[in-house]
N, C-alpha and C positions, 0 to 999 in steps of 0.2 A: 504494500500500500504506500503510495506516494503522499507525503504530508505537505507538499508544496502548495501554496495558495493558488487558487485559480480564479479567473474572472467569473462574473455571474453567469454569462452565457455558457462558458465551458463547464460550469458546475451543474448545470441542469436545473437550477432553482428557478421556478416560474415567477419571479418577482422582478419588477423593473426598478432598479436603483440608479438609473442614469439621469443625470441632470439635463433637463431640456434646454437649458441656456448654454452651459459650457460643454456638455457632452461627456463629462467625466462620471465614472461610477463612484458614487459617494453616498454618505448618509444624507437623506433628503430632509429639508427643513420645512418647507412650505410648498404644498402642491408637489410639483415635480422639479423643484429648485433646490440645489444643495446649499448648505450653510455658507459656503464661501461666496456664492453668487448673491445670496440674501444679504450678507454683510456688505458686499460691494454696493448693492442697490441702496441699502440703508444709509451708508456713508455718503454716497454720491447725492442722494436726495437731500441730506442735511447740508452738504457743502456746496450745493448748487446756488448760483447767484440768481438775480432776477431774470436772466436769459435762459435759465434752466440747465446751464452747464457749469461744471467745476472749472474755476479759473486755472490757468497754467501755473500760477504761483502756489495754489493749494493742491494741485495734482499729486505731488510727492506725499503729502499727508494722506490723501485718499488711498493711494497705492499701499502705503505703509500699514494703515489700519486694516485694509482688506486682505493683506498678506500675513496677518498675525497667525501664529502656529495653530491656534484653535479657534476657528471662525465662530463656532457656536458660543464660545466665551465672549467674543467681541460683540455679537448680537445681544447677548445678555447684558454686557457692560453698558451698551448704548441704551437699551430699552429700560434698564433698571435705574439709570442715573440721569435725572433730568438736567443736571449741570453739564453733562457731556453733550447732550442734544442741544442745549441752549448755546454752548460755546461753539460747537461746530456750525450751527445755523447762523450765529452772529458773524463768524469768520466768512462763511459762504456769501451772506448777503451784504457784507461790507460794513455792518454795524460796528464790528471790532476790526480795526486795521491789522494787517499782518506785520506787526512790529513788536519788539520787546516792550516798548513804552506802553502800547495799547494793552498788552497782557498784564503789565505792571499795574495799570489803573483798574483792573478787575479785582474783586475781592480775592484775597489769597486763598488758594485751595489746592489740594493734591491733583485735582482734575486739570486746573490751569497749568500747573507745573509739569504734569505728565504730557499734556498736549504740546506745551512749549518744548519739552525734551524731544518729542517726535518731530516737531518742526525743525529743530536744530540738527538732529541726527540725519534728517533727510534733506538737508540744505535748503529748506524753505525759509529759514531764519539764520542769520549769522551766529556763530558761537559767541559767548560772552562769559566773563568770569562771574559765576553764580554767586559766590560769596561776596564779592565786591558789590554786585547789584543789590544783594540783600542788605548789606551794610549801608549803602547809599539811601535805600528806602527807609531804613530804621533811623538814620541820621536826619533825614528830612522831617520826619515826624517829631523827633526830639527838638529840632531847631524851632519848630512851630510853637512849642510851648514855653520857650524862653522869652520872658517878657522884656527883659532889659536888653536894649540894642547893643550896648558895649559887650555884654556877656555873650550874646549871640554871635557877634563878629569874631570874638576870641575862639569860640567853639568851631565856627565855620573854617577858620584858618587851620 
């Protein structure tokens, strides 16, 4: 007896597990669509601009999310976390600019930092010193509460 895996057709199992979109044999998520295609559709829907297409600057992010090792986990992550959907939608429609400064102006969260990391890792945003950026944000908040102008100037230096 040969224990080598076989394709569905060769195994004789009368079940169709072929994705109608990509044509690959895979676990199907919705209808006859695999998890990978479902994740790709979900991400592209969220990142689409007013014209219905993903901008070239956000394409690396769309590809990176859709290519994650476990597509079903990606679908769950997006569906279960409204912050992910909101951030992706805001990037797609241009409400949030594709800059570190725009992401810095959002409320700090693991979601924002994770998406920022994906953007940097996939060359959609330039790399930056994360610790320095965190320090500069912290310093700005501290300077705002120093009432005495002379003291604030000393700390700024």
